[in-house]
C-alpha positions as CSV (number, residue, x, y, z in Angstrom):
1,X,6.6,12.0,-4.2
2,X,5.1,11.7,-0.7
3,X,7.4,13.9,1.6
4,X,5.6,12.6,4.8
5,X,6.7,9.0,4.1
6,X,10.3,10.1,3.5
7,X,10.3,12.4,6.7
8,X,8.6,9.7,8.8
9,X,11.2,7.0,7.7
10,X,14.2,9.2,8.3
11,X,12.8,10.5,11.7
12,X,12.4,7.0,13.0
13,X,15.8,5.9,11.8
14,X,17.4,9.1,13.4
15,X,15.6,8.5,16.6
16,X,17.1,5.0,16.9
17,X,20.6,6.2,16.0
18,X,20.2,9.3,18.2
19,X,19.2,7.3,21.2
20,X,22.1,4.9,20.6
21,X,24.5,7.8,20.6
22,X,23.0,9.5,23.6
23,X,23.4,6.2,25.6
24,X,27.2,6.3,24.7
25,X,27.3,4.0,21.8
26,X,28.0,4.5,18.2
27,X,26.6,3.5,14.8
28,X,29.0,0.7,14.1
29,X,27.4,-1.2,17.1
30,X,24.2,-1.5,15.2
31,X,25.8,-2.8,12.1
32,X,26.1,-6.7,12.0
33,X,26.0,-8.6,8.9
34,X,24.8,-12.0,10.2
35,X,22.0,-10.4,12.2
36,X,20.9,-8.7,9.3
37,X,21.0,-11.9,7.2
38,X,19.0,-13.8,9.8
39,X,16.2,-11.1,10.1
40,X,15.7,-9.9,6.5
41,X,16.5,-13.3,4.8
42,X,14.2,-15.3,7.2
43,X,11.5,-12.6,6.9
44,X,11.5,-12.6,3.1
45,X,11.5,-16.5,3.1
46,X,8.6,-16.9,5.6
47,X,6.8,-14.3,3.7
48,X,7.3,-16.0,0.4
49,X,6.2,-19.3,1.9
50,X,2.7,-17.8,3.1
51,X,2.0,-15.7,0.0
52,X,0.9,-16.9,-3.4
53,X,3.2,-15.7,-6.1
54,X,0.9,-13.2,-7.7
55,X,0.2,-11.7,-4.2
56,X,3.8,-11.4,-3.3
57,X,4.8,-9.9,-6.6
58,X,2.0,-7.4,-6.5
59,X,2.9,-6.4,-2.9
60,X,6.4,-5.7,-4.0
61,X,5.2,-3.6,-7.0
62,X,2.8,-1.6,-4.6
63,X,5.6,-1.0,-2.2
64,X,6.7,2.0,-4.4
65,X,3.3,3.7,-3.6
66,X,4.7,4.7,-0.1
67,X,7.0,7.2,-1.9
68,X,5.2,7.7,-5.2
69,X,1.3,7.1,-4.4
70,X,-1.0,6.7,-7.3
71,X,-3.0,9.8,-8.1
72,X,-6.4,9.8,-6.8
73,X,-7.9,13.1,-8.5
74,X,-11.4,13.2,-6.8
75,X,-12.2,16.8,-7.9
76,X,-11.0,16.3,-11.5
77,X,-13.0,13.1,-11.7
78,X,-16.2,14.9,-10.5
79,X,-15.6,17.7,-12.9
80,X,-15.3,15.2,-15.8
81,X,-18.5,13.4,-14.6
82,X,-20.5,16.5,-14.5
83,X,-19.1,17.5,-17.9
84,X,-20.2,14.1,-19.3
85,X,-23.6,14.7,-17.7
86,X,-23.9,18.0,-19.4
87,X,-23.0,16.5,-22.7
88,X,-25.3,13.5,-22.3
89,X,-28.2,15.8,-21.7
90,X,-27.6,18.0,-24.6
91,X,-26.4,15.6,-27.3
92,X,-27.5,12.3,-25.9
93,X,-25.3,9.2,-25.0
94,X,-23.9,9.1,-28.4
95,X,-22.3,12.5,-27.9
96,X,-20.2,11.0,-25.5
97,X,-18.4,8.8,-28.0
98,X,-15.7,11.5,-28.9
99,X,-14.6,11.7,-25.1
100,X,-13.9,8.0,-24.7
101,X,-10.2,8.1,-26.2
102,X,-9.4,11.1,-24.1
103,X,-10.0,9.3,-20.8
104,X,-6.9,7.8,-19.2
105,X,-8.3,6.0,-16.4
106,X,-9.1,2.5,-17.5
107,X,-12.0,2.2,-14.9
108,X,-13.5,5.5,-16.0
109,X,-13.1,4.6,-19.7
110,X,-14.9,1.2,-19.2
111,X,-17.7,2.8,-17.2
112,X,-18.3,5.5,-20.0
113,X,-18.2,2.7,-22.7
114,X,-20.8,0.8,-20.8
115,X,-22.8,4.1,-20.7
116,X,-22.4,4.7,-24.5
117,X,-23.3,1.1,-25.4
118,X,-26.8,1.9,-23.9
119,X,-26.6,-0.7,-21.0
120,X,-29.4,-0.4,-18.1
121,X,-28.2,1.5,-14.9
122,X,-28.3,-1.6,-12.9
123,X,-26.1,-3.6,-15.3
124,X,-23.5,-0.6,-15.3
125,X,-23.6,-0.4,-11.5
126,X,-23.3,-4.2,-11.1
127,X,-20.3,-4.4,-13.6
128,X,-18.4,-1.6,-12.1
129,X,-18.9,-2.8,-8.5
130,X,-17.6,-6.2,-9.4
131,X,-14.4,-4.7,-10.9
132,X,-14.1,-2.4,-7.8
133,X,-14.5,-5.4,-5.3
134,X,-12.0,-7.6,-7.2
135,X,-9.3,-4.9,-7.5
136,X,-9.8,-3.9,-3.8
137,X,-9.5,-7.4,-2.6
138,X,-6.4,-8.0,-4.7
139,X,-4.7,-4.9,-3.5
140,X,-5.8,-5.4,0.3
141,X,-4.3,-9.1,0.0
142,X,-1.1,-7.4,-1.2
143,X,-0.9,-5.0,1.6
144,X,-1.4,-7.8,4.2
145,X,2.0,-9.2,2.9
146,X,3.7,-6.4,4.8
147,X,1.6,-7.0,7.9
148,X,2.9,-10.6,7.7
149,X,6.5,-9.4,7.3
150,X,5.9,-7.2,10.5
151,X,4.8,-10.3,12.5
152,X,7.7,-12.5,11.3
153,X,10.6,-9.9,11.7
154,X,10.5,-9.7,15.5
155,X,10.2,-13.5,15.8
156,X,13.3,-13.9,13.4
157,X,14.9,-11.3,15.5
158,X,14.5,-13.5,18.6
159,X,15.7,-16.5,16.6
160,X,18.9,-14.5,15.8
161,X,19.3,-13.7,19.4
162,X,19.0,-17.3,20.3
163,X,21.5,-18.3,17.7
164,X,23.8,-15.7,18.9
165,X,23.5,-16.9,22.5
166,X,24.1,-20.5,21.4
167,X,27.3,-19.4,19.6
168,X,28.3,-17.6,23.0
169,X,27.7,-20.6,25.0
170,X,29.7,-23.0,22.6
171,X,32.6,-20.4,22.8
172,X,32.8,-19.8,26.5
173,X,36.5,-21.0,26.6
174,X,37.4,-18.7,23.9
175,X,36.9,-14.9,25.1
176,X,37.6,-13.5,21.7
177,X,34.5,-15.1,20.2
178,X,32.1,-13.9,22.8
179,X,31.8,-10.4,21.6
180,X,30.6,-11.5,18.1
181,X,28.0,-13.9,19.4
182,X,26.6,-11.4,21.8
183,X,26.6,-8.8,19.1
184,X,24.6,-10.9,16.8
185,X,22.1,-11.8,19.6
186,X,21.3,-8.3,20.6
187,X,21.5,-6.7,17.2
188,X,19.4,-9.2,15.7
189,X,16.6,-8.2,18.0
190,X,17.0,-4.6,17.3
191,X,16.8,-5.3,13.6
192,X,13.6,-7.5,13.9
193,X,11.7,-5.0,16.1
194,X,12.9,-2.0,14.3
195,X,11.9,-3.3,10.9
196,X,8.5,-4.4,11.9
197,X,7.6,-1.2,13.8
198,X,9.5,1.4,11.5
199,X,8.9,-0.2,8.0
200,X,6.7,-3.3,7.5
201,X,3.7,-2.6,9.8
202,X,3.4,1.2,8.8
203,X,4.0,0.3,5.1
204,X,1.0,-2.2,5.4
205,X,-1.2,0.3,7.1
206,X,-0.5,3.2,4.5
207,X,-1.0,0.7,1.5
208,X,-4.5,-0.1,2.9
209,X,-5.4,3.5,3.2
210,X,-4.2,4.3,-0.5
211,X,-6.3,1.2,-1.6
212,X,-9.3,2.8,0.0
213,X,-8.7,6.0,-1.6
214,X,-8.7,4.4,-5.0
215,X,-11.9,2.7,-4.1
216,X,-13.5,6.0,-3.2
217,X,-12.5,7.4,-6.6
218,X,-14.1,4.3,-8.3
219,X,-17.2,4.7,-6.2
220,X,-17.5,8.2,-7.4
221,X,-17.1,7.1,-11.1
222,X,-19.7,4.6,-10.8
223,X,-22.3,6.8,-8.9
224,X,-21.8,9.5,-11.4
225,X,-22.0,7.2,-14.6
226,X,-25.1,5.4,-13.1
227,X,-26.7,8.8,-12.4
228,X,-26.1,9.8,-16.1
229,X,-27.7,6.6,-17.3
230,X,-30.7,7.4,-15.1
231,X,-30.9,11.0,-16.8
232,X,-30.5,12.8,-13.6
233,X,-30.0,16.6,-13.5
234,X,-26.4,17.7,-13.2
235,X,-27.1,19.8,-10.2
236,X,-28.5,16.7,-8.5
237,X,-25.5,14.6,-9.6
238,X,-23.1,17.4,-8.4
239,X,-24.7,17.4,-4.9
240,X,-24.5,13.6,-4.6
241,X,-20.9,13.4,-5.6
242,X,-20.0,16.3,-3.2
243,X,-20.3,13.9,-0.4
244,X,-17.5,11.6,-1.4
245,X,-15.0,14.7,-1.4
246,X,-15.4,15.1,2.4
């Protein structure tokens, strides 16, 4: 669980509600079903239209990372790599076969298997770099879905405001209908701008940061495995991997 995300979201919402209260308003004034439908429904529709299905579905799955980010155990990975390096120097590459099944990270397991199979360091490095590039591009595209939502939401808020004002203009002769139309107009703008700046844009930015952290972990694994394949001394490998912990 990421407490910073929870605190940030709650703080942002609380700031808006508190500001509304200090201005003499109340929470019920910010609750409007038609405005919420226009902004949320319209934003989701536009986002689905712009995104290929696999990218959109990946983005929805990644949204849980905001509160439960995937583990990126850099220090643990370095310890494992150094252990593999010592085993390889002591028992040879075949001595690593007994360790493969205990490796939970699929990327690390593949890297270790490539090493055990006796592939050249250049082949191992190229194969792992391709996997990292493909995974990173896929996840960054998914993160950009939320950037798109952050762009559409304010615009849909303005659209909701225009629809509300049209409703007001068509009912000038009926004062009882004016309040509802004006409410939709202004609350839709609040929803659009609020969701964009308190939810969608921050989510997209944080997901990109998490994607880059995973890339850093995979780079560490690739460098360590390639160094083992080159037969480098464990102390040299450790010194090289230390730079990725900073």
